[in-house]
N, CA, C and O atoms as a GROMACS GRO file, in nm:
protein
  584
    1LEU      N    1  -3.850 -10.029   1.765
    1LEU     CA    2  -3.721 -10.014   1.827
    1LEU      C    3  -3.707 -10.122   1.934
    1LEU      O    4  -3.795 -10.138   2.018
    2SER      N    5  -3.598 -10.195   1.932
    2SER     CA    6  -3.573 -10.298   2.032
    2SER      C    7  -3.448 -10.264   2.112
    2SER      O    8  -3.342 -10.236   2.055
    3ILE      N    9  -3.463 -10.266   2.244
    3ILE     CA   10  -3.350 -10.240   2.333
    3ILE      C   11  -3.350 -10.348   2.440
    3ILE      O   12  -3.449 -10.367   2.511
    4ASN      N   13  -3.238 -10.419   2.450
    4ASN     CA   14  -3.223 -10.526   2.550
    4ASN      C   15  -3.341 -10.623   2.549
    4ASN      O   16  -3.389 -10.664   2.655
    5GLY      N   17  -3.386 -10.659   2.432
    5GLY     CA   18  -3.493 -10.757   2.419
    5GLY      C   19  -3.634 -10.701   2.437
    5GLY      O   20  -3.731 -10.776   2.424
    6ARG      N   21  -3.647 -10.572   2.467
    6ARG     CA   22  -3.780 -10.509   2.482
    6ARG      C   23  -3.807 -10.429   2.356
    6ARG      O   24  -3.720 -10.358   2.306
    7THR      N   25  -3.929 -10.441   2.307
    7THR     CA   26  -3.968 -10.372   2.184
    7THR      C   27  -4.059 -10.254   2.216
    7THR      O   28  -4.153 -10.266   2.294
    8PHE      N   29  -4.030 -10.141   2.155
    8PHE     CA   30  -4.109 -10.019   2.172
    8PHE      C   31  -4.157  -9.973   2.035
    8PHE      O   32  -4.083  -9.983   1.936
    9THR      N   33  -4.280  -9.923   2.028
    9THR     CA   34  -4.331  -9.871   1.902
    9THR      C   35  -4.368  -9.724   1.918
    9THR      O   36  -4.406  -9.680   2.026
   10PHE      N   37  -4.356  -9.650   1.811
   10PHE     CA   38  -4.385  -9.508   1.809
   10PHE      C   39  -4.461  -9.475   1.682
   10PHE      O   40  -4.436  -9.534   1.578
   11ASP      N   41  -4.554  -9.382   1.691
   11ASP     CA   42  -4.619  -9.333   1.570
   11ASP      C   43  -4.520  -9.251   1.490
   11ASP      O   44  -4.515  -9.258   1.367
   12SER      N   45  -4.441  -9.172   1.560
   12SER     CA   46  -4.337  -9.093   1.496
   12SER      C   47  -4.243  -9.040   1.602
   12SER      O   48  -4.274  -9.041   1.721
   13VAL      N   49  -4.128  -8.994   1.557
   13VAL     CA   50  -4.028  -8.936   1.645
   13VAL      C   51  -3.977  -8.810   1.578
   13VAL      O   52  -3.941  -8.812   1.461
   14ALA      N   53  -3.973  -8.700   1.652
   14ALA     CA   54  -3.916  -8.576   1.600
   14ALA      C   55  -3.772  -8.567   1.646
   14ALA      O   56  -3.742  -8.585   1.764
   15ASP      N   57  -3.683  -8.539   1.553
   15ASP     CA   58  -3.543  -8.529   1.592
   15ASP      C   59  -3.509  -8.387   1.635
   15ASP      O   60  -3.596  -8.300   1.636
   16VAL      N   61  -3.385  -8.364   1.670
   16VAL     CA   62  -3.343  -8.234   1.722
   16VAL      C   63  -3.353  -8.122   1.620
   16VAL      O   64  -3.350  -8.004   1.656
   17GLU      N   65  -3.363  -8.157   1.493
   17GLU     CA   66  -3.375  -8.057   1.387
   17GLU      C   67  -3.519  -8.012   1.364
   17GLU      O   68  -3.542  -7.917   1.289
   18ALA      N   69  -3.616  -8.078   1.427
   18ALA     CA   70  -3.757  -8.044   1.408
   18ALA      C   71  -3.784  -7.903   1.460
   18ALA      O   72  -3.735  -7.863   1.566
   19THR      N   73  -3.861  -7.828   1.382
   19THR     CA   74  -3.896  -7.691   1.421
   19THR      C   75  -4.032  -7.691   1.491
   19THR      O   76  -4.103  -7.791   1.492
   20GLN      N   77  -4.066  -7.576   1.548
   20GLN     CA   78  -4.198  -7.562   1.609
   20GLN      C   79  -4.306  -7.584   1.503
   20GLN      O   80  -4.408  -7.645   1.531
   21LEU      N   81  -4.283  -7.534   1.382
   21LEU     CA   82  -4.378  -7.553   1.273
   21LEU      C   83  -4.392  -7.700   1.236
   21LEU      O   84  -4.503  -7.748   1.211
   22ASP      N   85  -4.281  -7.773   1.234
   22ASP     CA   86  -4.287  -7.917   1.204
   22ASP      C   87  -4.376  -7.990   1.305
   22ASP      O   88  -4.459  -8.072   1.267
   23ILE      N   89  -4.360  -7.958   1.432
   23ILE     CA   90  -4.440  -8.023   1.537
   23ILE      C   91  -4.587  -7.985   1.520
   23ILE      O   92  -4.676  -8.070   1.533
   24PHE      N   93  -4.612  -7.857   1.492
   24PHE     CA   94  -4.750  -7.812   1.473
   24PHE      C   95  -4.815  -7.884   1.356
   24PHE      O   96  -4.928  -7.931   1.367
   25GLU      N   97  -4.745  -7.894   1.243
   25GLU     CA   98  -4.803  -7.959   1.126
   25GLU      C   99  -4.828  -8.108   1.151
   25GLU      O  100  -4.926  -8.164   1.101
   26HIS      N  101  -4.740  -8.171   1.228
   26HIS     CA  102  -4.754  -8.314   1.252
   26HIS      C  103  -4.857  -8.346   1.361
   26HIS      O  104  -4.929  -8.445   1.351
   27VAL      N  105  -4.864  -8.262   1.463
   27VAL     CA  106  -4.952  -8.288   1.578
   27VAL      C  107  -5.072  -8.194   1.580
   27VAL      O  108  -5.186  -8.239   1.595
   28GLY      N  109  -5.047  -8.065   1.565
   28GLY     CA  110  -5.152  -7.964   1.584
   28GLY      C  111  -5.258  -7.961   1.477
   28GLY      O  112  -5.377  -7.953   1.508
   29VAL      N  113  -5.218  -7.968   1.351
   29VAL     CA  114  -5.316  -7.960   1.242
   29VAL      C  115  -5.416  -8.076   1.250
   29VAL      O  116  -5.536  -8.052   1.244
   30PRO      N  117  -5.370  -8.201   1.263
   30PRO     CA  118  -5.469  -8.310   1.277
   30PRO      C  119  -5.554  -8.296   1.403
   30PRO      O  120  -5.673  -8.331   1.401
   31LEU      N  121  -5.497  -8.246   1.511
   31LEU     CA  122  -5.572  -8.227   1.634
   31LEU      C  123  -5.687  -8.130   1.611
   31LEU      O  124  -5.800  -8.156   1.654
   32VAL      N  125  -5.660  -8.018   1.544
   32VAL     CA  126  -5.765  -7.919   1.516
   32VAL      C  127  -5.873  -7.980   1.428
   32VAL      O  128  -5.992  -7.961   1.454
   33GLU      N  129  -5.834  -8.051   1.325
   33GLU     CA  130  -5.933  -8.111   1.235
   33GLU      C  131  -6.018  -8.215   1.308
   33GLU      O  132  -6.138  -8.226   1.283
   34ASN      N  133  -5.957  -8.291   1.399
   34ASN     CA  134  -6.034  -8.386   1.480
   34ASN      C  135  -6.132  -8.315   1.571
   34ASN      O  136  -6.245  -8.361   1.589
   35CYS      N  137  -6.091  -8.204   1.629
   35CYS     CA  138  -6.183  -8.125   1.713
   35CYS      C  139  -6.303  -8.079   1.630
   35CYS      O  140  -6.417  -8.089   1.676
   36LEU      N  141  -6.278  -8.029   1.511
   36LEU     CA  142  -6.386  -7.982   1.425
   36LEU      C  143  -6.477  -8.096   1.380
   36LEU      O  144  -6.593  -8.073   1.345
   37ALA      N  145  -6.425  -8.217   1.381
   37ALA     CA  146  -6.506  -8.333   1.346
   37ALA      C  147  -6.584  -8.385   1.467
   37ALA      O  148  -6.658  -8.483   1.456
   38GLY      N  149  -6.567  -8.319   1.583
   38GLY     CA  150  -6.645  -8.354   1.700
   38GLY      C  151  -6.576  -8.444   1.801
   38GLY      O  152  -6.641  -8.495   1.893
   39PHE      N  153  -6.447  -8.465   1.786
   39PHE     CA  154  -6.375  -8.552   1.878
   39PHE      C  155  -6.305  -8.471   1.986
   39PHE      O  156  -6.251  -8.364   1.958
   40ASN      N  157  -6.306  -8.522   2.109
   40ASN     CA  158  -6.224  -8.463   2.214
   40ASN      C  159  -6.078  -8.487   2.178
   40ASN      O  160  -6.044  -8.593   2.125
   41SER      N  161  -5.994  -8.392   2.206
   41SER     CA  162  -5.852  -8.406   2.172
   41SER      C  163  -5.765  -8.364   2.288
   41SER      O  164  -5.800  -8.274   2.365
   42SER      N  165  -5.651  -8.429   2.300
   42SER     CA  166  -5.556  -8.400   2.407
   42SER      C  167  -5.415  -8.404   2.352
   42SER      O  168  -5.386  -8.475   2.256
   43VAL      N  169  -5.330  -8.327   2.415
   43VAL     CA  170  -5.187  -8.337   2.389
   43VAL      C  171  -5.124  -8.378   2.521
   43VAL      O  172  -5.145  -8.314   2.624
   44PHE      N  173  -5.047  -8.482   2.517
   44PHE     CA  174  -4.983  -8.535   2.637
   44PHE      C  175  -4.833  -8.518   2.617
   44PHE      O  176  -4.772  -8.591   2.538
   45ALA      N  177  -4.773  -8.423   2.687
   45ALA     CA  178  -4.628  -8.400   2.677
   45ALA      C  179  -4.561  -8.471   2.794
   45ALA      O  180  -4.585  -8.438   2.910
   46TYR      N  181  -4.479  -8.567   2.762
   46TYR     CA  182  -4.417  -8.651   2.863
   46TYR      C  183  -4.267  -8.649   2.844
   46TYR      O  184  -4.219  -8.656   2.731
   47GLY      N  185  -4.195  -8.640   2.951
   47GLY     CA  186  -4.050  -8.648   2.940
   47GLY      C  187  -3.980  -8.600   3.065
   47GLY      O  188  -4.042  -8.549   3.159
   48GLN      N  189  -3.851  -8.616   3.062
   48GLN     CA  190  -3.766  -8.579   3.175
   48GLN      C  191  -3.767  -8.428   3.194
   48GLN      O  192  -3.783  -8.353   3.097
   49THR      N  193  -3.751  -8.382   3.317
   49THR     CA  194  -3.741  -8.240   3.347
   49THR      C  195  -3.627  -8.181   3.264
   49THR      O  196  -3.516  -8.236   3.260
   50GLY      N  197  -3.656  -8.070   3.198
   50GLY     CA  198  -3.554  -8.003   3.118
   50GLY      C  199  -3.543  -8.054   2.975
   50GLY      O  200  -3.453  -8.014   2.902
   51SER      N  201  -3.633  -8.143   2.935
   51SER     CA  202  -3.622  -8.203   2.802
   51SER      C  203  -3.689  -8.120   2.692
   51SER      O  204  -3.677  -8.155   2.574
   52GLY      N  205  -3.759  -8.012   2.728
   52GLY     CA  206  -3.816  -7.925   2.626
   52GLY      C  207  -3.967  -7.930   2.611
   52GLY      O  208  -4.020  -7.877   2.514
   53LYS      N  209  -4.037  -7.993   2.705
   53LYS     CA  210  -4.183  -8.004   2.695
   53LYS      C  211  -4.249  -7.866   2.694
   53LYS      O  212  -4.332  -7.838   2.607
   54THR      N  213  -4.214  -7.781   2.789
   54THR     CA  214  -4.275  -7.649   2.798
   54THR      C  215  -4.242  -7.566   2.675
   54THR      O  216  -4.329  -7.497   2.621
   55TYR      N  217  -4.118  -7.570   2.630
   55TYR     CA  218  -4.079  -7.496   2.510
   55TYR      C  219  -4.160  -7.543   2.389
   55TYR      O  220  -4.208  -7.462   2.311
   56THR      N  221  -4.175  -7.674   2.374
   56THR     CA  222  -4.251  -7.728   2.262
   56THR      C  223  -4.397  -7.687   2.270
   56THR      O  224  -4.459  -7.655   2.168
   57MET      N  225  -4.452  -7.688   2.388
   57MET     CA  226  -4.594  -7.655   2.405
   57MET      C  227  -4.622  -7.505   2.392
   57MET      O  228  -4.725  -7.467   2.337
   58TRP      N  229  -4.532  -7.420   2.442
   58TRP     CA  230  -4.561  -7.277   2.448
   58TRP      C  231  -4.466  -7.189   2.368
   58TRP      O  232  -4.507  -7.082   2.322
   59GLY      N  233  -4.342  -7.232   2.349
   59GLY     CA  234  -4.241  -7.147   2.285
   59GLY      C  235  -4.146  -7.094   2.390
   59GLY      O  236  -4.145  -7.143   2.503
   60PRO      N  237  -4.066  -6.994   2.354
   60PRO     CA  238  -3.968  -6.940   2.448
   60PRO      C  239  -4.036  -6.881   2.573
   60PRO      O  240  -4.154  -6.844   2.569
   61ALA      N  241  -3.962  -6.873   2.681
   61ALA     CA  242  -4.014  -6.813   2.804
   61ALA      C  243  -4.067  -6.674   2.775
   61ALA      O  244  -4.006  -6.597   2.700
   62ASN      N  245  -4.180  -6.641   2.834
   62ASN     CA  246  -4.248  -6.511   2.818
   62ASN      C  247  -4.297  -6.484   2.675
   62ASN      O  248  -4.328  -6.370   2.641
   63SER      N  249  -4.304  -6.587   2.594
   63SER     CA  250  -4.344  -6.565   2.454
   63SER      C  251  -4.489  -6.518   2.442
   63SER      O  252  -4.523  -6.450   2.345
   64LEU      N  253  -4.573  -6.553   2.536
   64LEU     CA  254  -4.712  -6.509   2.530
   64LEU      C  255  -4.725  -6.363   2.574
   64LEU      O  256  -4.816  -6.294   2.529
   65ALA      N  257  -4.635  -6.317   2.660
   65ALA     CA  258  -4.643  -6.181   2.711
   65ALA      C  259  -4.572  -6.082   2.618
   65ALA      O  260  -4.606  -5.964   2.616
   66GLU      N  261  -4.475  -6.128   2.544
   66GLU     CA  262  -4.397  -6.039   2.458
   66GLU      C  263  -4.452  -6.039   2.317
   66GLU      O  264  -4.473  -6.144   2.257
   67GLU      N  265  -4.474  -5.919   2.266
   67GLU     CA  266  -4.532  -5.905   2.133
   67GLU      C  267  -4.431  -5.928   2.021
   67GLU      O  268  -4.470  -5.955   1.907
   68ASN      N  269  -4.303  -5.917   2.053
   68ASN     CA  270  -4.202  -5.926   1.947
   68ASN      C  271  -4.144  -6.064   1.927
   68ASN      O  272  -4.042  -6.079   1.858
   69VAL      N  273  -4.204  -6.166   1.984
   69VAL     CA  274  -4.157  -6.303   1.963
   69VAL      C  275  -4.192  -6.344   1.820
   69VAL      O  276  -4.306  -6.331   1.775
   70ALA      N  277  -4.093  -6.394   1.750
   70ALA     CA  278  -4.112  -6.433   1.611
   70ALA      C  279  -4.215  -6.545   1.601
   70ALA      O  280  -4.218  -6.636   1.684
   71LYS      N  281  -4.298  -6.537   1.498
   71LYS     CA  282  -4.403  -6.637   1.477
   71LYS      C  283  -4.347  -6.778   1.470
   71LYS      O  284  -4.409  -6.872   1.520
   72GLU      N  285  -4.229  -6.796   1.411
   72GLU     CA  286  -4.173  -6.930   1.399
   72GLU      C  287  -4.130  -6.988   1.534
   72GLU      O  288  -4.105  -7.108   1.544
   73GLN      N  289  -4.122  -6.905   1.639
   73GLN     CA  290  -4.087  -6.954   1.771
   73GLN      C  291  -4.209  -6.995   1.852
   73GLN      O  292  -4.195  -7.058   1.957
   74GLN      N  293  -4.329  -6.961   1.806
   74GLN     CA  294  -4.450  -6.998   1.880
   74GLN      C  295  -4.456  -7.148   1.902
   74GLN      O  296  -4.419  -7.226   1.814
   75GLY      N  297  -4.502  -7.187   2.019
   75GLY     CA  298  -4.516  -7.329   2.050
   75GLY      C  299  -4.647  -7.386   1.996
   75GLY      O  300  -4.723  -7.318   1.928
   76LEU      N  301  -4.669  -7.510   2.028
   76LEU     CA  302  -4.785  -7.583   1.979
   76LEU      C  303  -4.917  -7.522   2.026
   76LEU      O  304  -5.009  -7.507   1.946
   77THR      N  305  -4.927  -7.487   2.152
   77THR     CA  306  -5.053  -7.439   2.209
   77THR      C  307  -5.105  -7.313   2.141
   77THR      O  308  -5.220  -7.313   2.096
   78PRO      N  309  -5.027  -7.204   2.132
   78PRO     CA  310  -5.082  -7.086   2.065
   78PRO      C  311  -5.114  -7.111   1.918
   78PRO      O  312  -5.209  -7.054   1.865
   79ARG      N  313  -5.037  -7.195   1.852
   79ARG     CA  314  -5.064  -7.227   1.712
   79ARG      C  315  -5.196  -7.304   1.698
   79ARG      O  316  -5.275  -7.277   1.607
   80VAL      N  317  -5.219  -7.399   1.788
   80VAL     CA  318  -5.343  -7.478   1.783
   80VAL      C  319  -5.464  -7.388   1.803
   80VAL      O  320  -5.562  -7.397   1.729
   81PHE      N  321  -5.458  -7.300   1.904
   81PHE     CA  322  -5.573  -7.212   1.928
   81PHE      C  323  -5.596  -7.116   1.812
   81PHE      O  324  -5.710  -7.093   1.773
   82GLU      N  325  -5.489  -7.062   1.757
   82GLU     CA  326  -5.502  -6.973   1.642
   82GLU      C  327  -5.566  -7.046   1.524
   82GLU      O  328  -5.657  -6.994   1.460
   83ARG      N  329  -5.519  -7.166   1.498
   83ARG     CA  330  -5.572  -7.247   1.388
   83ARG      C  331  -5.717  -7.287   1.414
   83ARG      O  332  -5.801  -7.281   1.324
   84LEU      N  333  -5.748  -7.328   1.536
   84LEU     CA  334  -5.884  -7.371   1.570
   84LEU      C  335  -5.984  -7.259   1.546
   84LEU      O  336  -6.086  -7.281   1.481
   85PHE      N  337  -5.956  -7.140   1.597
   85PHE     CA  338  -6.052  -7.031   1.582
   85PHE      C  339  -6.059  -6.981   1.438
   85PHE      O  340  -6.164  -6.935   1.393
   86ALA      N  341  -5.948  -6.988   1.364
   86ALA     CA  342  -5.951  -6.953   1.221
   86ALA      C  343  -6.037  -7.054   1.144
   86ALA      O  344  -6.115  -7.015   1.057
   87ARG      N  345  -6.022  -7.182   1.176
   87ARG     CA  346  -6.100  -7.286   1.107
   87ARG      C  347  -6.249  -7.275   1.141
   87ARG      O  348  -6.334  -7.296   1.055
   88ILE      N  349  -6.281  -7.241   1.266
   88ILE     CA  350  -6.422  -7.221   1.304
   88ILE      C  351  -6.480  -7.106   1.221
   88ILE      O  352  -6.591  -7.117   1.169
   89LYS      N  353  -6.405  -6.998   1.210
   89LYS     CA  354  -6.451  -6.883   1.131
   89LYS      C  355  -6.470  -6.922   0.984
   89LYS      O  356  -6.568  -6.882   0.922
   90GLU      N  357  -6.376  -7.000   0.929
   90GLU     CA  358  -6.388  -7.048   0.791
   90GLU      C  359  -6.517  -7.129   0.772
   90GLU      O  360  -6.592  -7.108   0.677
   91GLU      N  361  -6.541  -7.222   0.864
   91GLU     CA  362  -6.659  -7.308   0.855
   91GLU      C  363  -6.788  -7.226   0.866
   91GLU      O  364  -6.884  -7.252   0.795
   92GLN      N  365  -6.790  -7.128   0.954
   92GLN     CA  366  -6.909  -7.045   0.970
   92GLN      C  367  -6.933  -6.962   0.844
   92GLN      O  368  -7.048  -6.941   0.804
   93THR      N  369  -6.826  -6.914   0.781
   93THR     CA  370  -6.839  -6.837   0.657
   93THR      C  371  -6.886  -6.926   0.543
   93THR      O  372  -6.975  -6.889   0.466
   94LYS      N  373  -6.825  -7.046   0.534
   94LYS     CA  374  -6.860  -7.140   0.427
   94LYS      C  375  -7.004  -7.186   0.438
   94LYS      O  376  -7.069  -7.212   0.336
   95HIS      N  377  -7.054  -7.198   0.558
   95HIS     CA  378  -7.190  -7.246   0.581
   95HIS      C  379  -7.276  -7.136   0.641
   95HIS      O  380  -7.353  -7.160   0.735
   96SER      N  381  -7.265  -7.017   0.588
   96SER     CA  382  -7.337  -6.902   0.644
   96SER      C  383  -7.488  -6.917   0.635
   96SER      O  384  -7.562  -6.850   0.707
   97ASP      N  385  -7.535  -7.006   0.545
   97ASP     CA  386  -7.678  -7.031   0.533
   97ASP      C  387  -7.732  -7.120   0.645
   97ASP      O  388  -7.853  -7.134   0.663
   98GLN      N  389  -7.641  -7.180   0.721
   98GLN     CA  390  -7.679  -7.266   0.833
   98GLN      C  391  -7.634  -7.200   0.963
   98GLN      O  392  -7.543  -7.117   0.963
   99GLN      N  393  -7.696  -7.234   1.070
   99GLN     CA  394  -7.654  -7.183   1.200
   99GLN      C  395  -7.564  -7.286   1.265
   99GLN      O  396  -7.612  -7.383   1.324
  100LEU      N  397  -7.435  -7.266   1.254
  100LEU     CA  398  -7.339  -7.357   1.316
  100LEU      C  399  -7.303  -7.306   1.454
  100LEU      O  400  -7.274  -7.188   1.473
  101ASN      N  401  -7.305  -7.395   1.550
  101ASN     CA  402  -7.266  -7.361   1.687
  101ASN      C  403  -7.147  -7.447   1.726
  101ASN      O  404  -7.147  -7.568   1.707
  102TYR      N  405  -7.047  -7.383   1.779
  102TYR     CA  406  -6.928  -7.453   1.827
  102TYR      C  407  -6.915  -7.428   1.976
  102TYR      O  408  -6.942  -7.318   2.024
  103GLN      N  409  -6.874  -7.531   2.049
  103GLN     CA  410  -6.847  -7.516   2.191
  103GLN      C  411  -6.705  -7.566   2.215
  103GLN      O  412  -6.673  -7.681   2.188
  104CYS      N  413  -6.623  -7.478   2.265
  104CYS     CA  414  -6.483  -7.512   2.293
  104CYS      C  415  -6.460  -7.507   2.443
  104CYS      O  416  -6.484  -7.404   2.506
  105ASN      N  417  -6.415  -7.616   2.500
  105ASN     CA  418  -6.378  -7.623   2.640
  105ASN      C  419  -6.231  -7.660   2.649
  105ASN      O  420  -6.181  -7.740   2.570
  106CYS      N  421  -6.163  -7.602   2.745
  106CYS     CA  422  -6.020  -7.626   2.756
  106CYS      C  423  -5.979  -7.636   2.902
  106CYS      O  424  -6.027  -7.561   2.986
  107SER      N  425  -5.891  -7.730   2.930
  107SER     CA  426  -5.832  -7.740   3.063
  107SER      C  427  -5.684  -7.774   3.046
  107SER      O  428  -5.643  -7.830   2.945
  108PHE      N  429  -5.606  -7.738   3.148
  108PHE     CA  430  -5.462  -7.766   3.148
  108PHE      C  431  -5.426  -7.824   3.283
  108PHE      O  432  -5.466  -7.772   3.387
  109LEU      N  433  -5.350  -7.932   3.280
  109LEU     CA  434  -5.305  -7.990   3.406
  109LEU      C  435  -5.162  -8.037   3.393
  109LEU      O  436  -5.110  -8.058   3.283
  110GLU      N  437  -5.101  -8.051   3.508
  110GLU     CA  438  -4.964  -8.103   3.514
  110GLU      C  439  -4.963  -8.218   3.613
  110GLU      O  440  -5.022  -8.209   3.721
  111ILE      N  441  -4.897  -8.324   3.575
  111ILE     CA  442  -4.875  -8.434   3.668
  111ILE      C  443  -4.724  -8.439   3.693
  111ILE      O  444  -4.646  -8.465   3.601
  112TYR      N  445  -4.685  -8.413   3.815
  112TYR     CA  446  -4.544  -8.410   3.851
  112TYR      C  447  -4.529  -8.478   3.987
  112TYR      O  448  -4.596  -8.440   4.083
  113ASN      N  449  -4.441  -8.575   3.995
  113ASN     CA  450  -4.424  -8.653   4.118
  113ASN      C  451  -4.558  -8.707   4.168
  113ASN      O  452  -4.587  -8.703   4.288
  114GLU      N  453  -4.638  -8.757   4.076
  114GLU     CA  454  -4.768  -8.817   4.106
  114GLU      C  455  -4.868  -8.721   4.167
  114GLU      O  456  -4.967  -8.764   4.226
  115GLN      N  457  -4.843  -8.590   4.154
  115GLN     CA  458  -4.936  -8.490   4.204
  115GLN      C  459  -4.996  -8.416   4.084
  115GLN      O  460  -4.924  -8.366   3.999
  116VAL      N  461  -5.130  -8.410   4.079
  116VAL     CA  462  -5.200  -8.345   3.968
  116VAL      C  463  -5.230  -8.200   4.010
  116VAL      O  464  -5.293  -8.176   4.112
  117THR      N  465  -5.183  -8.105   3.927
  117THR     CA  466  -5.205  -7.963   3.952
  117THR      C  467  -5.284  -7.903   3.837
  117THR      O  468  -5.255  -7.930   3.721
  118ASP      N  469  -5.382  -7.822   3.870
  118ASP     CA  470  -5.463  -7.749   3.772
  118ASP      C  471  -5.382  -7.627   3.729
  118ASP      O  472  -5.359  -7.538   3.810
  119LEU      N  473  -5.339  -7.620   3.604
  119LEU     CA  474  -5.257  -7.509   3.558
  119LEU      C  475  -5.338  -7.382   3.532
  119LEU      O  476  -5.280  -7.274   3.519
  120LEU      N  477  -5.471  -7.393   3.524
  120LEU     CA  478  -5.555  -7.273   3.513
  120LEU      C  479  -5.586  -7.215   3.652
  120LEU      O  480  -5.622  -7.098   3.664
  121ASP      N  481  -5.571  -7.295   3.755
  121ASP     CA  482  -5.588  -7.252   3.894
  121ASP      C  483  -5.486  -7.327   3.978
  121ASP      O  484  -5.520  -7.427   4.042
  122PRO      N  485  -5.360  -7.280   3.979
  122PRO     CA  486  -5.252  -7.354   4.047
  122PRO      C  487  -5.273  -7.375   4.197
  122PRO      O  488  -5.202  -7.454   4.259
  123SER      N  489  -5.371  -7.306   4.256
  123SER     CA  490  -5.399  -7.332   4.397
  123SER      C  491  -5.467  -7.468   4.413
  123SER      O  492  -5.469  -7.524   4.523
  124GLN      N  493  -5.522  -7.521   4.305
  124GLN     CA  494  -5.585  -7.654   4.306
  124GLN      C  495  -5.475  -7.758   4.281
  124GLN      O  496  -5.436  -7.784   4.167
  125ARG      N  497  -5.428  -7.816   4.389
  125ARG     CA  498  -5.320  -7.914   4.380
  125ARG      C  499  -5.370  -8.050   4.432
  125ARG      O  500  -5.471  -8.058   4.502
  126ASN      N  501  -5.298  -8.151   4.396
  126ASN     CA  502  -5.329  -8.287   4.442
  126ASN      C  503  -5.471  -8.330   4.404
  126ASN      O  504  -5.542  -8.392   4.484
  127LEU      N  505  -5.511  -8.296   4.281
  127LEU     CA  506  -5.643  -8.335   4.231
  127LEU      C  507  -5.646  -8.485   4.206
  127LEU      O  508  -5.541  -8.549   4.190
  128GLN      N  509  -5.764  -8.541   4.203
  128GLN     CA  510  -5.780  -8.685   4.187
  128GLN      C  511  -5.828  -8.721   4.046
  128GLN      O  512  -5.920  -8.658   3.993
  129ILE      N  513  -5.765  -8.820   3.987
  129ILE     CA  514  -5.808  -8.872   3.858
  129ILE      C  515  -5.914  -8.978   3.885
  129ILE      O  516  -5.893  -9.070   3.964
  130ARG      N  517  -6.028  -8.963   3.818
  130ARG     CA  518  -6.142  -9.054   3.840
  130ARG      C  519  -6.184  -9.115   3.708
  130ARG      O  520  -6.143  -9.071   3.601
  131GLU      N  521  -6.267  -9.217   3.717
  131GLU     CA  522  -6.326  -9.278   3.598
  131GLU      C  523  -6.474  -9.301   3.624
  131GLU      O  524  -6.514  -9.345   3.732
  132ASP      N  525  -6.554  -9.269   3.523
  132ASP     CA  526  -6.698  -9.283   3.534
  132ASP      C  527  -6.748  -9.355   3.410
  132ASP      O  528  -6.696  -9.334   3.300
  133VAL      N  529  -6.848  -9.439   3.425
  133VAL     CA  530  -6.902  -9.515   3.313
  133VAL      C  531  -6.951  -9.421   3.202
  133VAL      O  532  -6.928  -9.448   3.084
  134LYS      N  533  -7.018  -9.312   3.239
  134LYS     CA  534  -7.074  -9.220   3.139
  134LYS      C  535  -6.972  -9.123   3.083
  134LYS      O  536  -6.966  -9.103   2.962
  135SER      N  537  -6.890  -9.063   3.170
  135SER     CA  538  -6.800  -8.957   3.122
  135SER      C  539  -6.657  -9.004   3.100
  135SER      O  540  -6.575  -8.926   3.051
  136GLY      N  541  -6.625  -9.126   3.134
  136GLY     CA  542  -6.490  -9.176   3.112
  136GLY      C  543  -6.393  -9.125   3.218
  136GLY      O  544  -6.432  -9.097   3.332
  137VAL      N  545  -6.267  -9.113   3.180
  137VAL     CA  546  -6.163  -9.066   3.271
  137VAL      C  547  -6.170  -8.914   3.279
  137VAL      O  548  -6.183  -8.846   3.177
  138TYR      N  549  -6.161  -8.861   3.401
  138TYR     CA  550  -6.163  -8.716   3.420
  138TYR      C  551  -6.086  -8.683   3.547
  138TYR      O  552  -6.055  -8.770   3.628
  139VAL      N  553  -6.055  -8.554   3.562
  139VAL     CA  554  -5.988  -8.507   3.682
  139VAL      C  555  -6.088  -8.427   3.763
  139VAL      O  556  -6.140  -8.326   3.718
  140GLU      N  557  -6.114  -8.474   3.884
  140GLU     CA  558  -6.213  -8.411   3.972
  140GLU      C  559  -6.170  -8.268   4.006
  140GLU      O  560  -6.056  -8.245   4.045
  141ASN      N  561  -6.263  -8.173   3.991
  141ASN     CA  562  -6.244  -8.031   4.024
  141ASN      C  563  -6.144  -7.959   3.933
  141ASN      O  564  -6.093  -7.854   3.971
  142LEU      N  565  -6.114  -8.014   3.817
  142LEU     CA  566  -6.024  -7.947   3.722
  142LEU      C  567  -6.097  -7.833   3.656
  142LEU      O  568  -6.210  -7.850   3.608
  143THR      N  569  -6.035  -7.716   3.652
  143THR     CA  570  -6.095  -7.598   3.587
  143THR      C  571  -6.109  -7.624   3.439
  143THR      O  572  -6.017  -7.672   3.373
  144GLU      N  573  -6.225  -7.591   3.386
  144GLU     CA  574  -6.250  -7.604   3.243
  144GLU      C  575  -6.307  -7.471   3.194
  144GLU      O  576  -6.415  -7.430   3.236
  145ASN      N  577  -6.233  -7.405   3.106
  145ASN     CA  578  -6.278  -7.277   3.051
  145ASN      C  579  -6.343  -7.296   2.916
  145ASN      O  580  -6.302  -7.382   2.837
  146GLN      N  581  -6.444  -7.214   2.890
  146GLN     CA  582  -6.512  -7.218   2.759
  146GLN      C  583  -6.471  -7.100   2.676
  146GLN      O  584  -6.516  -7.086   2.563
   0.00000   0.00000   0.00000
């Protein structure tokens, strides 16, 4: 895409007709398979306030608390976790003769107005992004759940 002489490239673009399932199949399914192959994976939702990042990631407001939210309204995050744990169970069943061990770690953060907030512990605000030769880029004191 070229605008005013500047060129931008995209792997893909979802239009306004894209469903939660479309996003999951395009982003979530490969992410889960990469995790199972041993790669760290991240989803980076970027955009203007009110553009739909939270809806895309989680689904409608209170969708995690309400049991009657339709499955097709689920956002990317609950679908990814559901798929990840189902795939782990499949792999353990398929390879029941071997002892497979999986370790899943998860963290959530928000960067807003250049301030990093730990979404698993919102009292942790203004966290620092660091880089280390051994561990790469990380956020100091970010909560990581297993």
